[in-house]
N, C-alpha and C positions, 0 to 999 in steps of 0.2 A: 359324752353321755351324761356326765354330771350336770350339765347345763340344761338338759331338755326340759326339766320342770319349770325353770325360770324363764327360758327363752324357747318355747316350743316351736313357733313358726320358723324362727331363724335356724334352729337346729335341724328342723325337718328339711329346710332348703338345702343345707350343707350335706346332710345324710342322703337325700334323694339324688343329689348330683353325684356323690361318691358311689352310691349304689349303681348308677348308670355306668360309671367307669369300671367298676368291678364286674358288672355284667358284660361289658365289652371284653374284658380280660378273659372271662369264662368262655365267651364265644371264640376268642382267639385260640384258647387251649383246645376247645372242642374241634376246631378246624385244623388243629395241629400245625399252626403257622410257624414258619422259621422265625428266628429272632428278627431278621430284617422285615419280614412280612408282618410280624406282630407290631413292630415299631410303626410301620406305615399305617396299619389298621388303627392303632391308638392315635396317631397323628390326625387321621381323618375323622375318627368317631369320638375319641375322648378328648382330643385337643380343644375343640369348641366348648365342650362342657367345662373343662378346666379353666379356659379363658374366661368364660362367663362367671364361674365361681370366683376367680381372682378379681374381676371387676366388681362383683357384688360385695365382696369382702372389703375392698378398698372404699367403695361407696358408703358402706356401713360406718366406716371411721371418718372419712373426709366430709360426708354430709351430716355428720353428728347424729346418725340414726342409732348408734350404739356408743355408749360411754366407754372410752378407751380403758378406764380402770376397772370396768365391770368384769365379771367372769367371762362373758362372751367377748368383750373387747380384747382381753388378754389372750383368749384362745385364737381370735382372728389375728392379732399381732403375731402370735407364735407361728401360725400357718404362713402368714405373709413373710416373716423373717426366714423361714425355711423353704420357701416356695421353690427355689432352684433345685434343691435336693428332692423335694416331694414330687417334682414333675420330671425327674430324670428319665422315667420310662417313656417320655414323649420325645427325648433327644438321643438316647443311647440304646442301641439294639441289645436286647438281652437283659436290660435293667429290670429288676423286679418292681412290681407296682407298690409293694410295701416291704417292710423288713420284719414281718411276723416270725420268720424262721429264726432270725437273730434274737428277737425278743423272747421266744420260747427257750432258746439255748441259754440266754442270760438268766431266765427265771430259774433254770435248773441249778446254775452256779450259785445264785443268790440263796436258794433254798439250802444247798449244801453248806454254804458259808455259815448260815444260821445254825444248822445242825452241828457243824464242827465246833461250835462253842461248847458243846457238851461232851466232847471227847476227853478222855482222861489223860492222854499222852500225845505227843507229837507223832509217834509211830501210829497210834490209833487214828489220828486225823489223816495221816498219809494213806493208810489202808482205806479209810472212808472215801477219800478223794479218788483213789484208784477205782474203787467199785462204782462210784458215781459216774466217773468217766466211762467205764466199761458199760454200765447200764444205759447211759445216754447214747453211746455209740451203737449199741444193739438197737435201741428204739429208732435211731436215724436210719438204720439199715433194715428195718422191718423184721428184726429178729427178737424173739421173746428172750429177755435176759436170763430168766431161770432155765429155760431149755438150753440156751447157749452154754451157760456155766455148767450145767449137768453134763452136756456132751463133752466139754473140755475135761471133766473129771473121768468120764467113761473112757476116753481115748487119750489119756495122758502120755502114753508111750509114743503114739503117732504125733501128738502135739509137740513133744520134746524133739522128735526127729525132724518135723517140718512145720515150724510154727506159722510160717506165712500162709499155709493152707487152712489155718484155723482161725481166721479173722472173722468178725461178726458178718462181714459182707460176703464171705465165700465159704464158710464152714459147711453150709447145707449141701453145696456141690461136692465137697470132700466126703461128707457122710454118704451121699448118693453113690459116689465112686466106690467107696469102701463096701457099701451094701451090694453093688453089682459084682465086685470082685469076689465077695464072700459067697454069693449065689452061684458063681460060675465054677 
């Protein structure tokens, strides 16, 4: 995206191609295709788009349409050097189309690392790490971190007796069970 202003037509071509591939992935999700079906769907619909993009990028460099040391040339070289990994979704059933989930998780860790510079002690940093991990785990499991921690405090005796029932991914079922048994 940093190159759009300097290379608008070239960037539009790349982004439009990738938009088509992401559109295909959205269609596969809408159709609830299995991993194997999604693989075949992408091979049929996204494969030609990615092949065309690869050929276009190689032509940009080999036909000297783009200077290899320019920002666009470096971006194209980067994509070409990582092409095998970037197109794994065309060869491996279940492979994600991107690694955005991992990128988001790394951003949390990097933010916490920056914040940890301001802790006054190692113990404080450890507590901060613990809460960061807990909050992120809640977010990954669709639980509100504040609600989760509040319920842990409210049900500390039950938590101590059966901690495995109070994980961010299953505590709501435990609360519902407790609510049903209290109503009965």
